[in-house]
C-alpha positions, -999 to 999 in steps of 0.1 A, spaced: -322 -411 -523 -310 -439 -546 -293 -457 -517 -325 -454 -496 -346 -468 -524 -322 -497 -530 -321 -505 -493 -359 -504 -491 -361 -528 -521 -337 -553 -505 -356 -552 -472 -390 -557 -488 -397 -591 -470 -388 -576 -436 -409 -545 -443 -439 -566 -453 -438 -587 -422 -432 -556 -399 -461 -537 -414 -483 -567 -409 -473 -571 -373 -477 -534 -365 -510 -531 -382 -524 -562 -364 -511 -550 -330 -525 -515 -334 -559 -524 -348 -563 -550 -320 -552 -526 -292 -569 -496 -306 -559 -459 -304 -544 -464 -270 -515 -483 -286 -502 -451 -302 -487 -423 -281 -505 -390 -285 -487 -363 -305 -483 -326 -295 -487 -302 -324 -493 -265 -320 -503 -240 -347 -472 -225 -363 -464 -192 -345 -458 -174 -378 -490 -187 -394 -508 -157 -409 -535 -147 -383 -559 -135 -410 -556 -169 -428 -561 -188 -396 -593 -169 -388 -607 -177 -423 -597 -213 -421 -613 -217 -387 -645 -199 -398 -647 -222 -429 -643 -253 -407 -671 -240 -385 -693 -236 -416 -687 -273 -423 -703 -281 -390 -670 -291 -374 -651 -279 -343 -621 -258 -354 -604 -266 -321 -600 -302 -334 -576 -290 -361 -542 -275 -359 -527 -255 -388 -490 -256 -395 -467 -243 -422 -443 -264 -442 -420 -248 -468 -417 -267 -501 -447 -288 -493 -452 -296 -530 -489 -289 -529 -512 -261 -514 -521 -281 -483 -521 -316 -469 -535 -337 -440 -513 -351 -413 -518 -373 -382 -552 -385 -369 -573 -371 -341 -585 -406 -332 -551 -422 -331 -526 -394 -324 -549 -370 -305 -546 -342 -331 -558 -336 -367 -533 -314 -385 -537 -294 -417 -504 -286 -433 -502 -255 -455 -476 -243 -480 -466 -207 -467 -474 -192 -501 -509 -207 -500 -515 -195 -465 -505 -160 -475 -529 -162 -505 -557 -172 -481 -549 -142 -459 -550 -118 -488 -582 -132 -503 -616 -122 -491 -638 -142 -492 -622 -176 -498 -626 -187 -534 -644 -220 -542 -610 -235 -552 -595 -226 -518 -626 -241 -500 -623 -273 -520 -586 -277 -512 -591 -273 -475 -623 -294 -474 -605 -321 -494 -578 -325 -467 -605 -324 -440 -622 -352 -459 -591 -373 -453 -595 -367 -416 -632 -375 -417 -624 -409 -432 -595 -413 -408 -572 -421 -438 -542 -414 -416 -553 -436 -388 -575 -466 -391 -574 -465 -429 -536 -464 -428 -533 -494 -405 -559 -514 -423 -541 -509 -456 -508 -519 -440 -523 -552 -429 -539 -559 -463 -508 -549 -482 -487 -572 -459 -509 -602 -466 -509 -596 -503 -471 -591 -504 -465 -623 -484 -489 -642 -507 -470 -628 -538 -437 -638 -524 -449 -673 -515 -463 -678 -550 -430 -666 -565 -410 -689 -542 -431 -719 -552 -426 -712 -589 -389 -706 -586 -385 -736 -564 -393 -758 -593 -365 -742 -614 -332 -757 -604 -313 -731 -623 -323 -702 -600 -296 -694 -574 -303 -681 -539 -295 -645 -547 -317 -645 -579 -345 -661 -559 -343 -635 -531 -343 -606 -556 -373 -621 -574 -391 -623 -540 -383 -586 -534 -395 -576 -568 -428 -595 -564 -434 -579 -530 -425 -544 -543 -447 -547 -574 -476 -560 -553 -473 -531 -528 -470 -505 -555 -501 -517 -572 -520 -519 -539 -510 -484 -529 -520 -470 -562 -555 -486 -560 -562 -477 -524 -546 -442 -528 -568 -434 -557 -599 -445 -538 -589 -423 -508 -584 -393 -531 -618 -398 -547 -635 -403 -513 -619 -371 -500 -631 -353 -532 -666 -366 -527 -667 -356 -490 -655 -321 -498 -678 -316 -528 -709 -330 -510 -708 -301 -486 -720 -276 -512 -723 -269 -549 -698 -240 -545 -671 -264 -531 -678 -290 -558 -675 -263 -585 -643 -251 -569 -628 -286 -572 -637 -288 -609 -622 -253 -615 -590 -262 -596 -585 -295 -615 -591 -278 -649 -566 -251 -640 -540 -278 -632 -546 -293 -666 -541 -260 -683 -510 -253 -662 -495 -287 -671 -503 -282 -708 -487 -248 -708 -455 -262 -692 -455 -290 -718 -458 -266 -747 -432 -243 -734 -407 -271 -729 -414 -286 -764 -410 -251 -780 -376 -247 -763 -364 -281 -776 -377 -273 -811 -357 -241 -811 -327 -259 -798 -330 -286 -825 -331 -259 -853 -300 -241 -839 -280 -273 -838 -263 -284 -870 -247 -316 -860 -269 -347 -867 -255 -363 -835 -263 -332 -814 -298 -330 -827 -306 -362 -808 -304 -342 -775 -335 -321 -781 -353 -351 -796 -347 -371 -765 -358 -341 -744 -391 -339 -763 -397 -376 -758 -391 -371 -720 -415 -342 -719 -442 -361 -738 -438 -391 -716 -443 -370 -684 -472 -347 -696 -499 -358 -721 -513 -336 -749 -543 -330 -726 -523 -318 -697 -522 -350 -676 -491 -353 -655 -480 -390 -655 -455 -383 -628 -482 -371 -604 -504 -401 -615 -482 -423 -593 -497 -405 -563 -531 -392 -575 -558 -402 -599 -558 -386 -634 -571 -350 -632 -597 -357 -660 -611 -386 -640 -615 -365 -609 -633 -338 -629 -657 -363 -644 -664 -378 -610 -672 -344 -596 -694 -335 -625 -715 -366 -620 -718 -360 -582 -753 -349 -570 -750 -323 -542 -780 -320 -519 -767 -290 -500 -767 -260 -522 -758 -234 -496 -725 -229 -479 -737 -244 -446 -733 -281 -449 -751 -307 -428 -732 -320 -399 -711 -350 -412 -703 -381 -392 -679 -374 -364 -667 -409 -355 -634 -404 -373 -628 -372 -354 -634 -387 -319 -605 -382 -296 -587 -413 -283 -600 -426 -250 
């Protein structure tokens, strides 16, 4: 992993140019420039869970045939979106096996489950994995090249900078720009998917709030448990030098999880949980029943 990250950093200029070229080519040519993918529902996907998911998709006013459900062990989250119907010919919903089994055993689906599934469908509705992806590649490429050009101009006036130092500085400028851009656009996509899901019904909106609040509580519980273990370890150690080990451990725990349950590690990929809760609480939902109005379908149109 470290080797891959280092190699990616050193190839930043090449990646920036490549992403820009690919994005421009695909957006200009359209969905026809991408080969259709073939994805079938995982054979061992719980049948009862599949029925409930398809019924829920129908309740949202969408065609369940447009979505394929697959299992992926160690997914890292209950479910996720993959591929694009418009660009790849298939909209895929990826489920952690444990979450799929929970869906199969739960009747009816809880508001939290509905929100999680609807959130991933929201990514498909906005075509975040198709048009949105390529548009962001193009914008990121332009910003990275601009950052590298500005860095080169500044360093060009400094005669003390060698070729290697200059190249590493260009890579750092490109990486920092891309990281900041991904964070901003990624947060916006997550909020948009939250809003799409929650706008379908008050029940789903409340499910999102309940889920995010439960995540805060879970993170806070984990934080307190780890801090308690380090406190116990610190009391059991008698050497002043050894006592630094639990002290450092507590600093690490506090730097990863806040006193309110915010996971700073997850914050690199998602908005703060508290900000998502506030956003949903302020959202006005016009559909109060479980049957949502038919949403726009342009993002779910098959490639020509």
